[in-house]
LOBANU-553155 format. One record per residue: residue in one letter; x, y negated, z of N, C-alpha, C in turn. Coordinates in steps of 0.2 Angstrom, whole numbers, plus 5000, padded with zeros to 4 digits. Each point is the difference from the previous one (the first is absolute). Example, Ala and Ser with C-alpha at 12.3 -4.5 7.8 and 13.67 -1.06 7.14 Angstrom:
PT  residuo  n.xx  n.yy  n.zz  ca.xx  ca.yy  ca.zz  c.xx  c.yy  c.zz
PT        a  5066  5028  5039   4996   4994   5000  5004  4994  5000
PT        s  4998  4995  4996   5004   4994   5001  4996  4995  5003
END
This chain:
PT  residuo  n.xx  n.yy  n.zz  ca.xx  ca.yy  ca.zz  c.xx  c.yy  c.zz
PT        m  5199  5059  4993   4995   4999   4995  4994  5005  5001
PT        q  5002  5006  5001   4995   5005   5001  4996  4999  5006
PT        s  5003  4998  5006   4997   4998   5006  4995  4994  4999
PT        r  5002  4995  4996   4995   4995   4998  4994  5002  4996
PT        k  5001  5005  4996   4995   5002   4996  4995  5004  5004
PT        r  5003  5004  5005   4996   5004   5004  4996  4996  5005
PT        l  5003  4994  5002   4996   4995   5004  4994  4997  4996
PT        v  5002  4998  4994   4994   4997   4996  4995  5005  4999
PT        k  5002  5006  4998   4995   5005   4999  4995  5002  5006
PT        k  5004  5000  5006   4996   5001   5006  4995  4994  5002
PT        m  5003  4994  4999   4995   4994   5001  4994  5001  4995
PT        h  5001  5002  4994   4994   5001   4996  4995  5005  5002
PT        e  5003  5006  5003   4996   5005   5002  4996  4999  5006
PT        t  5003  4996  5005   4997   4998   5006  4995  4995  4999
PT        k  4994  5001  5003   4995   4994   4999  5002  4995  5005
PT        t  4999  4994  4997   5002   4994   5004  4993  4996  5002
PT        v  5000  4997  5006   4995   4996   5003  5002  4993  5001
PT        l  4998  4995  4997   5001   4993   5002  4995  4998  5004
PT        l  5003  4998  5007   4995   4998   5005  5001  4992  5001
PT        i  4995  4996  4999   5001   4993   5001  4996  4997  5006
PT        k  5004  4997  5004   4998   4997   5006  4998  4993  5000
PT        g  4995  4998  5003   4998   4993   5000  4999  4997  5007
PT        a  4996  4995  5001   4999   4997   5006  4995  5004  5004
PT        s  5001  5000  5007   4995   5004   5004  5001  4998  5007
PT        q  4994  4999  5004   5000   4998   5007  5004  5006  5004
PT        y  5004  4997  5004   5004   5005   5005  5004  5005  4995
PT        d  5001  4998  4994   5004   5005   4995  4997  5007  5000
PT        a  4994  5001  5001   4997   5006   5001  5000  5004  4993
PT        m  4998  4997  4995   5000   5003   4993  5007  5001  4997
PT        r  5004  4995  5002   5007   5001   4998  5004  5006  5003
PT        n  4998  5001  5007   5003   5006   5003  4997  5006  4997
PT        y  4993  5000  4999   4997   5006   4996  5004  5002  4994
PT        l  5002  4995  4996   5003   5002   4994  5007  5002  5001
PT        d  5003  4998  5005   5007   5003   5002  4999  5007  5002
PT        e  4995  5002  5004   4999   5006   5002  4998  5005  4994
PT        i  4996  4997  4996   4998   5004   4994  5005  5002  4995
PT        a  5005  4995  4999   5006   5000   4996  5004  5006  5003
PT        d  5001  5000  5006   5004   5006   5004  4996  5006  4998
PT        g  4994  5000  5001   4996   5007   4998  5001  5002  4993
PT        f  5000  4996  4995   5001   5002   4994  5007  5003  4999
PT        q  5005  4996  5003   5007   5003   5000  5000  5007  5003
PT        q  4997  5001  5005   5000   5007   5003  4998  5005  4996
PT        i  4995  4999  4995   4998   5005   4996  5003  5000  4993
PT        g  5005  4996  4999   5004   5001   4994  4999  4995  4995
PT        y  4996  4995  5002   4999   4994   4995  5006  4995  5001
PT        q  5001  4996  4995   5004   4994   5001  4996  4994  5002
PT        s  5001  4997  5006   4996   4994   5002  5004  4994  4999
PT        v  4997  4995  4997   5004   4993   4999  4995  4995  5003
PT        v  5002  4997  5005   4996   4995   5004  5003  4993  4998
PT        i  4995  4995  4998   5002   4993   4999  4995  4996  5003
PT        d  5002  4994  5001   4996   4995   5005  4998  4994  4996
PT        a  4994  4999  4999   4997   4994   4997  5001  4994  5004
PT        e  5002  5001  5006   5001   4994   5005  5007  4997  4999
PT        h  5004  5004  4996   5007   4997   4999  5000  4995  4994
PT        d  5004  4995  5001   5001   4995   4995  5002  5003  4993
PT        f  5004  5006  5001   5002   5003   4994  4997  5006  4998
PT        f  4993  5000  5001   4996   5006   4998  5000  5001  4993
PT        s  4999  4995  4996   5000   5002   4993  5007  5003  4997
PT        q  5005  4999  5003   5007   5003   4999  5000  5007  5002
PT        e  4997  5001  5006   4999   5007   5003  4996  5004  4996
PT        y  4994  4997  4997   4996   5004   4996  5003  5002  4994
PT        k  5004  4995  4997   5003   5002   4993  5005  5005  5001
PT        m  5004  5000  5005   5005   5004   5001  4998  5007  5001
PT        a  4994  5001  5005   4997   5006   5001  4997  5004  4994
PT        t  4997  4996  4996   4996   5003   4994  5005  5001  4994
PT        e  5006  4997  5000   5005   5001   4995  5004  5006  5002
PT        t  5001  5001  5007   5004   5005   5002  4997  5007  5000
PT        f  4993  5000  5002   4997   5006   5001  4994  5001  4995
PT        h  4998  5006  4998   4994   5001   4997  4994  5001  5005
PT        i  4996  4995  5000   4995   4999   5006  4994  5005  4998
PT        d  4998  5004  5004   4995   5005   4999  4993  4997  5004
PT        y  5002  4997  5006   4994   4997   5004  5002  4994  5003
PT        v  4995  4995  5000   5001   4994   5003  4995  5000  5006
PT        f  5003  4999  5006   4996   5001   5006  5000  4993  5004
PT        t  4993  4998  5002   4999   4994   5003  4995  5001  5006
PT        c  4999  4994  5003   4994   5000   5005  4995  4995  4998
PT        n  4994  5001  5000   4994   4996   4999  5000  4997  4993
PT        a  5002  5004  4995   4999   4999   4993  5004  4994  4998
PT        n  5005  4999  5003   5005   4994   4998  5005  5002  4995
PT        f  5002  4995  4996   5005   5001   4995  4999  5004  4994
PT        y  4993  5002  4999   4998   5004   4994  5002  4996  4994
PT        q  4998  4994  4999   5002   4996   4994  5007  4999  4999
PT        d  5004  5000  5005   5008   4999   4999  5003  5007  4997
PT        c  4996  5005  5001   5003   5007   4998  4997  5002  4993
PT        r  4996  4996  4997   4997   5003   4993  5005  5001  4995
PT        d  5006  4998  5001   5006   5001   4994  5003  5007  5001
PT        l  4998  5004  5005   5004   5006   5001  4997  5006  4997
PT        g  4996  4999  4995   4998   5005   4995  4996  5006  5004
PT        n  5003  5006  5000   4997   5005   5003  5000  5001  5007
PT        a  5003  4995  5004   5000   5001   5007  4993  4999  5003
PT        r  4998  5005  5005   4993   5000   5002  5000  4995  5006
PT        y  4995  4996  5001   4999   4995   5005  4997  5003  5006
PT        v  5002  5000  5006   4997   5003   5006  5000  4995  5005
PT        t  4995  4999  5004   4999   4996   5005  4996  5003  5006
PT        y  5002  4997  5006   4997   5002   5007  4996  4994  5002
PT        l  4994  5001  5001   4995   4995   5003  5000  5000  5007
PT        c  5002  4995  5003   5000   4999   5008  4994  4996  5002
PT        d  4996  4998  4995   4994   4996   5002  4994  5003  4996
PT        h  4994  4997  5001   4994   5002   4996  5001  4998  4993
PT        p  4998  5004  4995   5001   4999   4993  4998  4993  4998
PT        a  4994  4998  5002   4997   4994   4998  5005  4994  5001
PT        q  5004  5000  5005   5005   4995   5002  5005  4999  4994
PT        h  5001  5005  4996   5005   5000   4995  4997  5001  4993
PT        r  4993  4998  4999   4996   5002   4995  5003  4997  4993
PT        d  5003  4994  5000   5002   4997   4994  5006  5004  4997
PT        r  5004  5002  5005   5006   5004   4998  4998  5007  4998
PT        l  4995  5003  5004   4998   5007   4998  4996  5000  4993
PT        k  4997  4995  4999   4996   5000   4993  5005  5000  4994
PT        k  5006  4998  5001   5005   5000   4995  5004  5007  4999
PT        l  4999  5004  5004   5004   5007   5000  4997  5004  4994
PT        d  5005  5003  4996   4998   5005   4995  4998  5006  5003
PT        e  4997  5005  4995   4998   5006   5003  5005  5005  5002
PT        d  5007  4999  4998   5005   5004   5003  5002  4998  5007
PT        a  4998  4994  5002   5002   4998   5007  4998  5005  5005
PT        v  5003  5001  5006   4998   5004   5005  5000  4995  5007
PT        v  4994  5001  5003   4998   4996   5006  5000  5005  5006
PT        f  5004  4999  5005   4999   5003   5006  4997  4996  5005
PT        v  4995  5002  5004   4996   4996   5004  5001  5003  5007
PT        c  4999  4995  5005   5001   5002   5007  4993  5001  5004
PT        d  4995  5001  4996   4993   5001   5003  4997  5005  4996
PT        l  4997  5005  5002   4996   5005   4996  4994  4997  4997
PT        l  4997  4995  5003   4994   4996   4997  5002  4996  4994
PT        h  5007  4998  4999   5002   4996   4995  5000  5004  4993
PT        i  5000  5006  5000   5000   5004   4994  4993  5000  4996
PT        p  4994  5001  5004   4994   4999   4996  4999  4993  4998
PT        y  5003  4995  5004   4999   4993   4998  5004  4998  4994
PT        i  5006  5003  4999   5004   4998   4994  4997  5004  4994
PT        r  4998  5006  5001   4997   5003   4994  4993  4997  4998
PT        k  4997  4997  5004   4993   4996   4998  5002  4994  4997
PT        y  5004  4996  5003   5001   4993   4998  5006  4998  4996
PT        y  5004  5005  4999   5006   4999   4996  5001  5006  4995
PT        p  4996  5001  4996   5000   5005   4995  5006  5001  4996
PT        n  5004  4994  5000   5007   5000   4996  5005  5005  5004
PT        i  4999  5001  5006   5005   5004   5004  4997  5007  5000
PT        k  5004  5004  4997   4998   5007   4999  5004  5005  5006
PT        h  5005  4997  5003   5004   5005   5004  5000  4996  5007
PT        v  4996  5003  5005   5000   4997   5007  5000  5006  5005
PT        c  5004  4999  5005   5001   5005   5005  5001  4997  5007
PT        f  4997  5003  5005   5001   4998   5007  5007  5003  5003
PT        i  5004  4995  5002   5006   5002   5004  4999  4996  5007
PT        p  5000  5003  5006   5000   4996   5006  5006  4996  5001
PT        t  4999  4994  5003   5005   4996   5002  5005  5003  5005
PT        s  5006  5000  4999   5005   5002   5005  5003  4994  5003
PT        g  5005  5001  5004   5003   4994   5004  5008  5001  5001
PT        s  5003  4995  5001   5007   5001   5002  5001  5001  5008
PT        y  5005  5003  5002   5000   5002   5007  5008  5000  5002
PT        s  5001  4999  5006   5007   5001   5003  5002  5007  4999
PT        k  5006  5001  4998   5003   5007   4999  5003  5002  5007
PT        t  5000  4996  5005   5003   5002   5006  4994  5002  5005
PT        y  4999  5006  5001   4995   5002   5004  5001  5000  5008
PT        i  4996  4996  5003   5000   4999   5007  4996  5005  5004
PT        p  5002  5004  5004   4996   5005   5004  4994  4997  5003
PT        y  4994  5003  4999   4994   4997   5002  5000  4998  5007
PT        k  5003  5004  5005   5000   4998   5007  5004  4994  5001
PT        d  5004  4998  4996   5005   4994   5001  4998  4994  4996
PT        r  4993  4999  4998   4998   4995   4996  4999  4993  5005
PT        k  5001  4994  4996   5000   4994   5004  4993  4997  5000
PT        y  4996  5000  4995   4993   4997   5000  4995  5005  5001
PT        d  4994  4998  5003   4994   5004   5000  4997  5000  4994
PT        v  4998  4994  4998   4996   4999   4994  5002  4994  4995
PT        v  5001  5001  4994   5003   4995   4995  4995  4999  4995
PT        f  4999  4994  4997   4997   4999   4994  5004  4996  4996
PT        t  5001  5002  4993   5004   4996   4995  4995  4997  4995
PT        g  5000  4993  4999   4996   4997   4995  4998  4993  5003
PT        s  4997  4996  4995   4998   4993   5001  4994  5000  5004
PT        y  4999  4994  5003   4993   4998   5003  4998  4993  4997
PT        y  4993  5000  4999   4997   4994   4998  4993  5000  5004
PT        e  5000  4994  5004   4994   4999   5004  4993  5000  4996
PT        p  4996  5005  5001   4994   5000   4995  4996  4994  4999
PT        k  4998  4996  5005   4996   4994   4999  5004  4995  4995
PT        e  5007  5000  5001   5004   4995   4996  5000  5003  4993
PT        l  5001  5007  4999   5000   5003   4993  4993  4999  4997
PT        y  4995  5001  5004   4993   4999   4997  4999  4993  4997
PT        e  5002  4995  5003   4999   4993   4998  5005  4999  4994
PT        k  5006  5003  5000   5004   4999   4994  4998  5003  4994
PT        i  4996  5006  5001   4998   5004   4994  4993  4996  4997
PT        i  4996  4998  5005   4994   4997   4998  5001  4994  4996
PT        e  5005  4996  5002   5001   4993   4997  5002  5001  4993
PT        q  5002  5006  4997   5002   5001   4994  4994  5001  4995
PT        y  4994  5000  5003   4994   5001   4996  4995  4995  5001
PT        q  4996  4999  4995   4995   4995   5000  4993  5002  4999
PT        g  4994  4997  5002   4994   5002   4998  4998  5007  5001
PT        v  4997  5003  4995   4997   5007   5000  5006  5005  5002
PT        l  5006  4999  4997   5005   5004   5001  5002  5000  5008
PT        k  5000  4994  5003   5002   5000   5007  4995  5004  5004
PT        q  4993  4999  4998   4995   5004   5004  5001  5008  4999
PT        f  5002  5001  4994   5001   5008   4998  5006  5002  5004
PT        v  5005  4997  5001   5006   5002   5004  4998  5001  5007
PT        q  4997  4995  5002   4997   5000   5007  4996  5006  5002
PT        q  4996  5002  4995   4996   5006   5001  5004  5006  5000
PT        m  5005  5001  4995   5005   5005   5000  5004  5001  5006
PT        i  5002  4995  5003   5004   5000   5006  4996  5002  5006
PT        q  4993  4998  5000   4996   5003   5005  4999  5007  5000
PT        e  4999  5003  4994   4999   5007   4999  5006  5004  5002
PT        m  5006  4997  4998   5006   5003   5003  5001  5001  5007
PT        e  4998  4994  5003   5000   5000   5008  4995  5005  5003
PT        e  4995  5001  4997   4995   5005   5002  5001  5007  4998
PT        q  5003  5001  4995   5001   5007   4997  5007  5001  4998
PT        s  5004  5003  5005   5007   5000   4999  5002  5005  4995
PT        w  4996  5005  4998   5001   5005   4995  5000  4998  4993
PT        l  4997  4994  4999   4999   4998   4993  5007  4998  4996
PT        t  5001  5002  4994   5005   4998   4996  4998  4993  4997
PT        i  5005  4997  4997   4998   4993   4997  4995  5001  4995
PT        e  5000  5005  4996   4995   5001   4994  4994  5002  5003
PT        q  4999  5004  5005   4994   5002   5003  4997  4994  5004
PT        c  5004  4995  5003   4997   4994   5003  4997  4996  4994
PT        l  5004  4999  4995   4997   4996   4994  4993  5003  4998
PT        e  5000  5007  4999   4994   5003   4998  4994  4998  5004
PT        v  5001  5001  5007   4995   4998   5005  4997  4993  4999
PT        v  5005  4995  5000   4998   4993   4999  4996  4999  4993
PT        l  5003  5003  4995   4996   4999   4994  4993  5003  5000
PT        n  4999  5005  5003   4994   5003   5001  4995  4996  5004
PT        k  5003  4998  5005   4996   4995   5005  4997  4994  4996
PT        n  5004  4998  4996   4999   4994   4996  4996  5001  4993
PT        h  4999  5007  4999   4997   5002   4994  5003  4997  4994
PT        i  5007  5001  5000   5004   4998   4994  5003  5006  4997
PT        q  5000  5001  4993   5003   5005   4996  5005  4997  4996
PT        v  5006  5004  5000   5005   4997   4996  5003  5006  4996
PT        s  5004  4999  4994   5003   5005   4996  5006  5003  5004
PT        d  5003  5005  4998   5006   5003   5003  5006  4995  4999
PT        e  5000  4997  4995   5006   4995   4999  4999  4994  5005
PT        e  4994  4998  5001   4998   4994   5005  5002  5003  5007
PT        f  4998  5006  5001   5001   5003   5007  5007  5000  5002
PT        d  5004  5002  4995   5007   5000   5002  5003  4993  5001
PT        e  4998  4996  4996   5002   4993   5000  4998  4997  5007
PT        l  4994  5002  5003   4998   4997   5006  5004  5004  5006
PT        v  5002  5006  4999   5004   5003   5005  5006  4996  5001
PT        a  5003  4999  4994   5006   4996   5000  4999  4993  5003
PT        e  4995  4997  4998   4998   4993   5003  4999  5000  5007
PT        f  4998  5006  5003   4998   5000   5007  5005  5004  5004
PT        w  5005  5002  4998   5005   5005   5003  5002  4997  5007
PT        r  4999  4993  5001   5002   4998   5007  4996  5002  5005
PT        v  4994  5002  4998   4995   5003   5005  5003  5006  5004
PT        s  5003  5004  4996   5004   5006   5003  5006  4998  5004
PT        y  5003  4995  4998   5006   4997   5003  4998  4997  5007
PT        y  4994  4997  5000   4997   4998   5006  4998  5005  5005
PT        a  4997  5006  4997   4998   5005   5004  5006  5004  5003
PT        r  5006  5000  4997   5006   5003   5003  5002  4996  5006
PT        f  5000  4994  5000   5002   4996   5006  4995  4999  5005
PT        y  4993  5000  4998   4995   5000   5005  5000  5007  5004
PT        y  5001  5005  4997   5000   5007   5004  5007  5001  5004
PT        r  5005  4997  4997   5007   5000   5003  4999  4996  5007
PT        d  4997  4995  4999   4999   4996   5006  4996  5003  5006
PT        k  4995  5004  4997   4995   5003   5005  5004  5006  5003
PT        v  5004  5004  4996   5004   5005   5003  5005  4998  5005
PT        i  5004  4995  4998   5005   4998   5005  4997  4997  5007
PT        h  4995  4996  4999   4996   4997   5006  4997  5006  5004
PT        t  4997  5005  4997   4997   5006   5004  5006  5003  5004
PT        l  5006  5001  4998   5005   5003   5004  5003  4995  5005
PT        t  5001  4994  4998   5003   4995   5005  4995  4999  5006
PT        k  4994  4999  4998   4995   4999   5005  4999  5006  5005
PT        n  5003  5006  4998   5000   5005   5004  5006  5002  5004
PT        g  5005  4994  5000   5006   5001   5003  5006  5003  4997
PT        i  4999  5002  4993   5005   5003   4996  5004  4995  4997
PT        k  5007  5001  5001   5005   4995   4998  5002  5003  4993
PT        i  5000  4995  4995   5002   5002   4993  5005  4995  4998
PT        h  5006  5003  4997   5005   4996   4997  4999  5000  4993
PT        v  4999  4993  4998   4999   4999   4992  5006  4997  4997
PT        f  5000  5002  4993   5006   4997   4996  4996  4998  4994
PT        g  5001  4994  4998   4997   4997   4994  4999  4992  5001
PT        n  4997  4997  4995   4998   4993   5000  4993  4999  5003
PT        g  5000  4994  5003   4993   4997   5002  4998  5002  5007
PT        w  5004  5004  5004   4997   5002   5006  5000  4995  5006
PT        g  5003  4994  4998   4999   4994   5005  4993  4997  5000
PT        d  4996  5002  4995   4993   4998   5000  4995  5005  5004
PT        f  5003  5005  5003   4996   5005   5003  4999  4997  5007
PT        v  4994  4998  5002   4998   4997   5006  4995  5004  5004
PT        g  4999  4998  5007   4995   5003   5004  5003  5002  5007
PT        n  4996  5001  5004   5002   5002   5007  5005  5006  5000
PT        d  4999  5004  4995   5003   5007   4999  5007  4999  4996
PT        a  5001  4994  4998   5006   4999   4996  5007  5002  5003
PT        a  5000  5000  5007   5006   5001   5003  5002  5008  4999
PT        n  4995  5004  4998   5002   5007   4999  5003  5001  4993
PT        l  5000  4994  4996   5003   5001   4993  5007  4997  5000
PT        i  5005  5004  4998   5007   4997   5000  5002  5000  4993
PT        w  5001  4993  4998   5002   4999   4993  5008  5001  5000
PT        e  5002  5005  4997   5007   5001   4999  5003  4997  4994
PT        k  5006  4996  5000   5003   4997   4995  5004  5005  4996
PT        g  5000  4999  4993   5004   5005   4996  4997  5001  4994
PT        d  5004  5003  4995   4998   5001   4993  4997  5007  4999
PT        y  5000  5002  4994   4997   5006   4998  5004  5006  5003
PT        l  5007  4999  5000   5004   5005   5003  4999  5001  5008
PT        a  4999  4994  5003   4999   5000   5007  4993  5004  5002
PT        a  4995  4999  4995   4994   5003   5001  5001  5008  4999
PT        r  5004  5001  4995   5001   5008   4999  5003  5003  5005
PT        e  5005  4997  5003   5004   5003   5006  4995  5000  5006
PT        a  4995  4995  5001   4996   5001   5006  4995  5005  4999
PT        v  4998  5002  4994   4995   5005   4999  5003  5007  5002
PT        a  5007  5001  4998   5004   5006   5002  5001  5000  5008
PT        n  4999  4994  5003   5001   5000   5007  4994  4999  5005
PT        a  4994  5003  4997   4994   4999   5003  4997  5007  5001
PT        y  4995  5000  5005   4996   5006   5001  4994  5000  4995
PT        i  4997  4994  4999   4995   4999   4995  5001  4995  4996
PT        s  4998  5001  4993   5000   4995   4995  4992  4999  4998
PT        l  4998  4994  5001   4993   4999   4999  4999  4997  4992
PT        n  4994  5002  4997   4999   4998   4993  4993  4998  5000
PT        t  4999  4995  4996   4993   4998   4997  5001  5000  4993
PT        q  4995  5003  4996   5001   5001   4993  4999  4993  4996
PT        p  5004  4999  4995   4999   4994   4996  4994  5001  4995
PT        w  4995  5002  5003   4993   5001   4996  5001  5005  4994
PT        f  5004  5006  5002   5000   5006   4995  4996  5005  5003
PT        k  4994  5001  4999   4995   5005   5003  5001  5007  4997
PT        g  5004  5000  4995   5002   5007   4998  5007  5002  5000
PT        g  5004  4996  5003   5008   5000   5000  5003  5001  5006
PT        f  5007  4999  4999   5005   5001   5006  5003  4993  5001
PT        q  5005  4999  5004   5003   4994   5001  5007  5001  5002
PT        e  5004  4995  4998   5007   5000   5002  5001  5001  5007
PT        r  4997  4996  5005   5001   5001   5007  4999  5007  5002
PT        i  4995  5004  4997   4999   5007   5003  5006  5004  4998
PT        a  5002  4999  4993   5005   5005   4998  5007  4998  5004
PT        s  5001  4994  5001   5006   4998   5004  5000  5003  5007
PT        a  4994  4999  5003   5000   5003   5007  5001  5007  5000
PT        m  4997  5004  4995   5000   5007   5000  5008  5002  4999
PT        l  5003  4997  4995   5007   5002   4998  5004  4998  5006
PT        s  4999  4995  5004   5004   4999   5006  4999  5004  5006
PT        g  4995  5005  4999   4998   5004   5006  4997  4996  5005
PT        t  4995  4995  4998   4996   4996   5004  4993  5001  4999
PT        v  4996  5000  5006   4993   5002   4999  4997  4994  4996
PT        a  4997  5002  4994   4996   4995   4996  4993  5000  5002
PT        v  4997  4994  5002   4993   4999   5002  4997  4995  4995
PT        t  4995  5003  4996   4998   4996   4994  4992  5001  5000
PT        d  4997  4994  4997   4993   5001   4998  5000  5005  4994
PT        d  4994  5004  4999   5000   5005   4996  4999  4998  4993
PT        s  5000  5005  4995   4999   4999   4993  4998  5007  4997
PT        l  4997  4999  4994   4999   5007   4997  5006  5004  4999
PT        y  5005  4998  4998   5006   5004   4999  5003  5003  5006
PT        i  5000  4996  5006   5002   5002   5006  4996  5005  5003
PT        d  4993  4999  5000   4995   5005   5002  5001  5007  4997
PT        e  5001  5000  4993   5000   5006   4997  5007  5004  5000
PT        n  5005  4996  5002   5007   5003   5000  5004  5001  5006
PT        f  4997  4997  5006   5004   5000   5006  4996  5002  5006
PT        t  5003  5002  5005   4997   5002   5006  5002  4996  5006
PT        d  4997  5000  5006   5002   4997   5005  5006  5002  5004
PT        q  5003  5006  4997   5006   5002   5002  5006  4997  4997
PT        e  4999  4996  4994   5005   4997   4997  5000  4992  5000
PT        l  4994  4997  5001   4999   4993   5001  4994  4999  5004
PT        c  4998  4994  5002   4994   4999   5004  4996  4995  4996
PT        t  4994  5001  5000   4995   4995   4996  4995  4997  5005
PT        y  4998  4994  4998   4994   4997   5004  4996  4997  4995
PT        s  4994  4998  5002   4995   4997   4996  4999  4993  5002
PT        l  4999  4996  4994   4999   4993   5001  4993  4998  5003
PT        e  4996  5005  4999   4993   5000   5003  5000  5002  5008
PT        k  5005  5003  5002   5000   5002   5007  5007  4998  5003
PT        l  5001  4993  5000   5006   4998   5003  5001  5001  5007
PT        e  4994  5000  5003   5000   5001   5008  5004  5006  5002
PT        e  5001  5005  4995   5003   5007   5002  5008  4999  4999
PT        l  5002  4995  4996   5007   5000   4999  5005  4999  5006
PT        p  4998  4995  5005   5004   5000   5005  5002  5006  5004
PT        e  4994  5004  5001   5001   5006   5004  5005  5005  4996
PT        l  4999  5000  4993   5005   5004   4996  5007  4998  5001
PT        i  5001  4994  5000   5007   4997   5001  5003  5002  5007
PT        k  4996  4999  5005   5002   5001   5007  5001  5007  5001
PT        s  4996  5005  4997   5001   5007   5000  5007  5002  4997
PT        l  5001  4997  4994   5007   5002   4997  5006  4997  5004
PT        l  4999  4995  5003   5006   4997   5004  5000  5004  5007
PT        e  4995  5002  5003   5000   5004   5006  5003  5007  4999
PT        d  4998  5003  4995   5002   5007   4998  5005  5000  4995
PT        k  5006  4999  5002   5005   4999   4995  5002  5007  4996
PT        e  4999  5005  5004   5001   5007   4997  4995  5001  4994
PT        w  4994  4999  5001   4995   5000   4995  5002  4996  4994
PT        a  5001  4993  5002   5002   4995   4995  5006  5003  4996
PT        e  5005  5002  5003   5006   5002   4996  4999  5006  4996
PT        k  4995  5005  5001   4998   5005   4996  4997  4997  4993
PT        i  4996  4995  5001   4997   4997   4994  5005  4997  4996
PT        a  5004  4996  5003   5006   4996   4997  5004  5005  4996
PT        e  5002  5006  5003   5005   5004   4997  4996  5004  4994
PT        k  4994  5002  5001   4997   5003   4995  4998  4996  4994
PT        g  4999  4993  5001   4999   4995   4995  5006  4999  4997
PT        r  5006  5000  5003   5007   4999   4997  5001  5005  4995
PT        r  4999  5007  5002   5002   5005   4996  4995  5000  4993
PT        r  4994  4998  5001   4995   5000   4995  5002  4994  4995
PT        a  5002  4995  5003   5002   4994   4996  5007  5001  4996
PT        q  5004  5003  5003   5007   5002   4997  4999  5005  4994
PT        e  4995  5004  5001   4999   5005   4994  4995  4997  4995
PT        e  4996  4995  5001   4995   4998   4995  5000  4993  4999
PT        l  5002  4995  5004   4998   4993   5000  5006  4995  5000
PT        s  5006  5003  4999   5005   4995   4999  5000  4997  4992
PT        w  5003  4995  4999   5000   4997   4993  5003  5005  4995
PT        q  5006  5003  5003   5003   5005   4996  4996  5006  4998
PT        v  4996  5003  5005   4996   5005   4998  4994  4998  4995
PT        l  4997  4994  5002   4995   4998   4996  5002  4998  4993
PT        t  5007  4998  4999   5002   4999   4993  5000  5007  4996
PT        k  5001  5005  5003   5000   5007   4997  4993  5001  4997
PT        d  4995  4998  5004   4993   5000   4998  4999  4996  4994
PT        m  5002  4994  5000   4999   4995   4995  5004  5003  4993
PT        a  5006  5002  5001   5004   5003   4994  4996  5006  4997
PT        q  4997  5004  5004   4997   5006   4998  4994  4998  4996
PT        y  4996  4994  5002   4994   4998   4996  5003  4997  4994
PT        l  5005  4996  5000   5003   4997   4994  5002  5006  4995
PT        e  5003  5005  5002   5002   5005   4996  4995  5004  4997
PT        n  4994  5001  5003   4995   5004   4998  4995  4996  4996
END
């Protein structure tokens, strides 16, 4: 009886985080939440993970909330807020993996106690301006999952790998354009043209440029609505530049092993240098750990990090990525390598130099691995999130 009382007392003393998993492409966000749950456990929290994709989710939720005193509810992309309104003093916490405007309807409903972690430094001023209901917002770089089996650098199998989907730009352009009519269609076409000509533009900067060119003024509320309406422009930009980056390398004779959907649509005389590997998320993760170089193109986060970068660094693989405000301010070329979308002609030489000088490349990979282990795993980043929550 005494041991049961001590157990009950300890459960009430320990803060409990309820993490709710939902649907996610390649299970990315689901894996994030598993890693974050482990991070909370490591620093003394009680982590309870439930899965909204299960048929018996409502029973899982009921059991978790009746068994534990929930202090925090943790989700991705502002999901499940309405489902957790019955938890009284539990604080709602969410990690945004996308631009805030893509989840504006859910973000607008959050109360002032909610905490929003963002993956891009530039999303902080955006939320503060367009979502005044959100009082607590903090940048946490996106980490990644990685193989716990370290393969010595000299014994790696792949020269260059890329993990992620492919969409042929012209096909995607037509698919996006057909969703709009009249003036809106013309507006989207103008935005896409600006993105193609100016790779440094964020989606909101691109919208501002086109509004100004058309001498249109809108309110803050209308501006946020338009960013949400036209977010597909940044989706197009992601694949437009991904196509350019990969073709730039394959046309220069560099072979790339790719993992993801859609690569059967990659065509051209240089397509022979692209090797589409079959396999799921786990196969891709193992390949990154077995490569000399892991290539990244940003999913249009001009002030953030990306899972592919963190996964590469944690695997002791050289991460080669286009730059961002966060990367430029926090990393050196001794830990990872960056390239400019405006100077893609320089990228093949960088890749070839890294492949030819394995000793130099290994030094970068190892220094990046140590840095990532100290600062960039989900377990370490969870400590940063917990500190923000406690303060």
